C-alpha positions in Angstrom: 0.0 0.0 0.0 2.9 2.4 0.6 4.0 2.2 -3.0 0.4 3.0 -4.1 0.5 6.1 -1.9 3.9 7.1 -3.3 2.6 6.9 -6.9 -0.6 8.8 -5.9 1.4 11.6 -4.3 3.8 11.8 -7.3 0.8 12.0 -9.6 -0.8 14.7 -7.6 2.4 16.8 -7.7 2.9 16.3 -11.4 -0.8 17.1 -12.0 -0.6 20.4 -10.0 2.7 21.5 -11.7 1.4 20.5 -15.2 -1.9 22.3 -14.6 0.0 25.4 -13.4 2.2 25.4 -16.5 -0.9 25.0 -18.7 -2.7 27.8 -17.0 0.4 30.1 -17.4 0.6 29.2 -21.1 -3.1 29.9 -21.6 -2.9 33.2 -19.7 0.1 34.3 -21.7 -1.4 33.3 -25.0 -4.5 35.4 -24.2 -3.0 38.4 -22.5 0.7 38.3 -23.3 2.9 40.1 -25.8 5.1 38.2 -28.1 8.6 39.6 -29.0 11.7 38.2 -30.6 14.2 36.9 -28.1 17.9 35.9 -28.8 19.5 32.7 -27.7 22.5 33.6 -25.6 23.5 30.2 -24.1 22.8 26.5 -24.6 23.3 23.6 -22.3 22.9 19.9 -23.0 22.8 17.4 -20.1 22.9 13.6 -20.3 21.5 11.5 -17.5 22.7 7.9 -17.7 20.7 4.9 -16.7 17.6 3.1 -17.9 15.4 6.1 -17.2 18.0 8.7 -18.2 18.0 10.8 -21.2 19.3 14.0 -22.8 17.8 17.4 -22.0 18.5 20.6 -24.0 18.1 24.0 -22.4 18.7 27.4 -23.8 18.8 30.8 -22.2 17.1 33.6 -24.1 17.1 37.3 -23.6 14.3 39.6 -24.7 13.3 43.2 -24.4 9.9 44.0 -23.0 7.7 47.0 -23.7 9.1 48.7 -20.6 12.5 48.8 -22.3 14.2 46.4 -19.9 16.0 43.2 -20.9 15.0 40.0 -19.3 16.3 36.4 -19.4 14.3 33.1 -19.6 15.5 29.6 -19.7 13.6 26.9 -21.5 13.8 23.7 -23.5 15.3 24.0 -27.0 18.1 23.4 -29.4 18.3 26.6 -31.3 21.8 27.9 -32.0 23.3 30.7 -30.0 22.4 34.0 -31.7 19.2 32.7 -33.3 15.9 34.5 -32.8 13.0 32.7 -31.0 9.6 34.0 -30.0 9.0 34.9 -26.3 5.6 35.7 -24.9 5.6 37.8 -21.7 3.1 39.3 -19.3 3.0 43.1 -19.9 2.0 43.5 -16.2 4.9 41.4 -15.0 7.5 41.3 -17.9 9.7 38.9 -16.0 7.0 36.2 -16.3 7.5 34.8 -19.8 7.5 31.6 -21.8 9.2 30.5 -25.0 6.5 30.5 -27.6 7.5 27.2 -29.1 5.3 24.2 -30.1 6.6 21.9 -27.3 5.7 24.4 -24.5 2.1 23.0 -24.6 3.4 19.5 -25.0 5.4 19.6 -21.8 2.4 20.7 -19.7 0.2 18.1 -21.4 2.7 15.4 -20.8 3.0 16.2 -17.1 -0.8 16.0 -16.8 -0.9 12.7 -18.6 1.8 11.2 -16.5 0.1 12.6 -13.4 -3.2 10.9 -14.3 -1.5 7.6 -14.9 0.5 7.8 -11.6 -2.5 9.0 -9.6 -5.2 6.7 -11.0 -3.8 3.7 -12.8 -0.7 2.7 -10.9 -2.2 2.7 -7.4 -5.1 0.5 -8.6 -2.7 -1.9 -10.3 -0.5 -2.1 -7.2 -3.5 -2.8 -4.9 -5.0 -5.4 -7.3 -1.6 -7.1 -7.6 -1.1 -7.1 -3.8 -4.6 -8.6 -3.3 -3.9 -11.3 -5.8 -0.7 -12.2 -4.1 -2.4 -12.4 -0.7 -5.2 -14.6 -2.1 -2.7 -17.1 -3.6 
């Protein structure tokens, strides 16, 4: 039962963070301003192991309507010096997101994993434990 609770807690956490990212993306798409940002740094990190992988992050600077320059870090492989769209909140120009297709995908993926971890895995664990106790 402890493992089921762990999966449920993990699912709830991922669901909340995924939902918050989705809300921010919707809010910015409705009320934000999109400007051209410039990639100023890139970082690729490899995590070894069966559940490891490669993550690509880039740092982008952009100038908001208030004339100030801001920095944002997000997922991407664009070369340093290239232009990428950034959408920011005019009321809080330091709140921004890279306006790239996978921005929505990341939030949706978190929510999907959260649903699986919260709903499916605990049920499977409990059913499996019950079957083991019955045999």
